[in-house]
C-alpha positions in Angstrom: 0.0 0.0 0.0 2.7 2.4 0.9 2.3 6.1 1.7 3.4 8.4 4.6 2.4 8.2 8.1 -0.4 10.7 8.0 -1.7 9.2 4.7 -1.9 5.8 6.6 -3.4 7.2 9.6 -6.2 8.8 7.4 -6.9 5.5 5.7 -6.8 3.6 8.8 -9.4 6.0 10.2 -11.5 5.3 7.2 -11.6 1.8 8.1 -8.9 0.4 5.8 -7.5 -2.6 7.8 -4.4 -2.8 5.4 -3.4 0.7 6.3 -3.5 -0.1 10.1 -1.3 -3.1 9.4 1.1 -0.8 7.5 1.2 1.5 10.5 2.1 -1.4 12.7 4.9 -2.5 10.4 6.2 1.0 10.0 6.6 1.5 13.8 7.5 -2.1 14.8 11.3 -1.2 15.2 10.4 1.8 17.2 8.1 0.0 19.5 10.8 -2.8 19.9 13.3 0.0 20.9 10.8 1.4 23.4 10.2 -2.1 24.9 13.8 -2.9 25.2 14.6 0.3 26.7 11.6 0.0 29.1 12.1 -3.4 30.3 13.8 -3.5 33.7 16.3 -6.4 34.4 14.0 -8.5 36.4 11.4 -8.4 33.7 14.0 -9.2 31.1 14.5 -12.5 32.9 10.7 -13.4 32.7 9.4 -12.2 29.3 10.5 -12.5 25.7 11.1 -9.0 24.1 9.3 -10.1 20.8 6.3 -11.3 22.7 5.9 -7.9 24.5 6.2 -6.3 21.1 3.5 -8.4 19.5 1.2 -8.0 22.5 1.8 -4.1 22.3 0.8 -4.2 18.6 -2.3 -6.1 19.3 -3.2 -3.0 21.5 -2.4 -0.6 18.8 -4.9 -2.4 16.5 -7.5 -2.6 19.4 -7.1 1.0 20.6 -6.5 2.7 17.4 -10.0 4.4 17.3 -9.1 6.2 20.4 -6.0 7.9 18.8 -6.8 11.5 17.9 -3.5 12.9 17.0 -2.7 14.9 14.0 0.8 14.3 13.3 3.7 11.7 13.7 5.0 13.1 16.9 1.5 12.5 18.5 1.5 9.0 17.1 4.9 8.3 18.4 3.9 9.5 21.8 0.7 7.5 21.8 2.6 4.2 21.0 5.0 5.0 23.7 2.2 5.2 26.2 0.6 2.1 24.9 4.0 0.3 25.6 4.4 1.9 28.9 0.9 0.6 29.8 1.9 -2.9 28.5 5.1 -2.9 30.6 3.3 -1.7 33.8 0.8 -4.5 33.4 3.5 -7.0 33.0 5.2 -5.7 35.9 2.1 -5.9 38.4 1.5 -9.5 36.8 4.9 -10.8 37.5 5.0 -9.2 41.0 1.7 -11.0 41.9 3.0 -14.2 40.6 6.3 -13.8 42.5 4.2 -13.0 45.9 2.1 -16.2 45.4 5.2 -18.3 45.0 7.7 -19.4 47.6 10.4 -16.9 46.8 10.9 -13.7 48.6 8.6 -10.8 47.8 10.8 -8.8 45.4 9.1 -6.0 43.4 9.7 -6.1 39.7 10.7 -2.9 37.9 8.4 -2.4 35.0 9.1 0.5 32.5 12.1 2.7 32.8 12.4 5.9 30.9 11.9 5.1 27.1 13.2 7.0 24.2 10.8 9.8 23.1 10.4 11.5 19.7 9.8 15.1 18.7 12.1 17.1 21.0 13.9 14.1 22.2 13.1 14.6 25.9 14.0 11.8 28.0 15.5 10.2 25.1 18.7 9.1 27.2 21.6 8.1 25.7 20.1 6.4 22.8 19.7 10.0 21.2 23.5 10.4 21.5 23.5 8.3 18.3 21.5 10.9 16.4 24.1 13.6 17.2 27.1 11.3 16.4 25.6 9.9 13.2 24.6 13.1 11.5 26.4 16.1 10.3 23.1 17.5 9.3 19.5 16.3 9.2 18.8 14.4 5.9 15.7 15.4 3.9 13.8 12.2 5.2 14.9 13.1 8.9 13.4 16.5 8.6 10.1 15.1 7.6 10.0 12.1 10.0 10.5 11.6 13.7 14.3 10.9 14.0 13.9 8.4 16.9 11.7 6.4 14.7 14.5 6.6 11.8 17.1 5.8 14.4 15.1 2.6 15.3 14.8 1.5 11.6 18.5 2.2 11.0 19.6 0.2 14.0 17.4 -2.7 13.0 19.2 -2.7 9.7 22.7 -3.0 10.9 24.4 -6.4 11.5 23.4 -7.9 14.7 26.9 -7.5 16.4 27.0 -3.8 15.4 23.5 -3.1 16.6 24.2 -4.8 19.8 27.3 -3.0 20.7 25.8 0.4 19.7 22.9 -0.5 22.0 24.9 -1.6 25.0 27.4 1.3 24.8 24.8 3.9 24.1 21.6 2.7 25.8 22.8 0.4 28.6 25.8 2.5 29.3 28.4 -0.3 29.3 32.0 0.3 28.6 33.7 -1.2 25.6 35.6 -3.4 28.1 32.3 -4.4 29.7 30.8 -5.1 26.2 33.8 -7.2 25.4 33.5 -9.2 28.6 29.9 -10.0 27.8 30.5 -10.8 24.2 33.6 -12.8 24.8 36.1 -10.5 22.6 38.6 -7.9 23.3 38.1 -4.3 24.2 39.8 -3.2 20.8 37.5 -5.5 18.8 34.4 -4.0 20.4 35.6 -0.6 19.7 36.1 -1.6 16.0 32.6 -3.1 15.8 31.3 0.2 17.4 33.0 2.3 14.8 31.8 0.3 12.0 28.2 0.4 13.2 28.2 4.2 13.8 29.6 4.7 10.2 26.9 2.4 8.7 24.4 4.3 11.0 25.6 7.8 9.8 25.4 6.7 6.2 21.9 5.4 6.7 20.6 8.4 8.7 22.2 10.9 6.2 20.3 9.4 3.4 21.5 8.9 -0.3 23.7 11.4 -1.7 22.2 13.6 -4.5 
């Protein structure tokens, strides 16, 4: 079907089911980023990231008639709130399950601050990648929410590069700490980071004219 975000929103509001599916596909990477950022360490041990993303997408379809925003920034904020609600529900569910078991009553952390679009408020270290990767906003970046483009660009990288960029910029691990986790040297991790950042810059800057 194609079309920009607002065109898809208009078609979905007109009842076109395929358009709503396109919206889910368009923002799947962004929602995955928000879920990964929002999952606290205890929830990470109990739930699969992909399952949470899929459940959140189900909520997008179910609750879409309630969305009244008029631009992509509003849509991004609405999606982020849906994910936050899902993470909070998961936190409460697993806390109750923990209390009903034999283990100690340890509260589960649900959602942490997640990356935000628009002005980048509470974007955390992930938004550092935008300033590092771009010398100037591309034409596409000027039309779209940059945090959404960042999520898509990260998903397009080789898994090792995306993981190193994530661990360094989002989780705040050092190159040495990432190397210990991945079983390679600090120098190798720095090289992977540099390659990933270069690829990210190329993607975010857009094609040369």
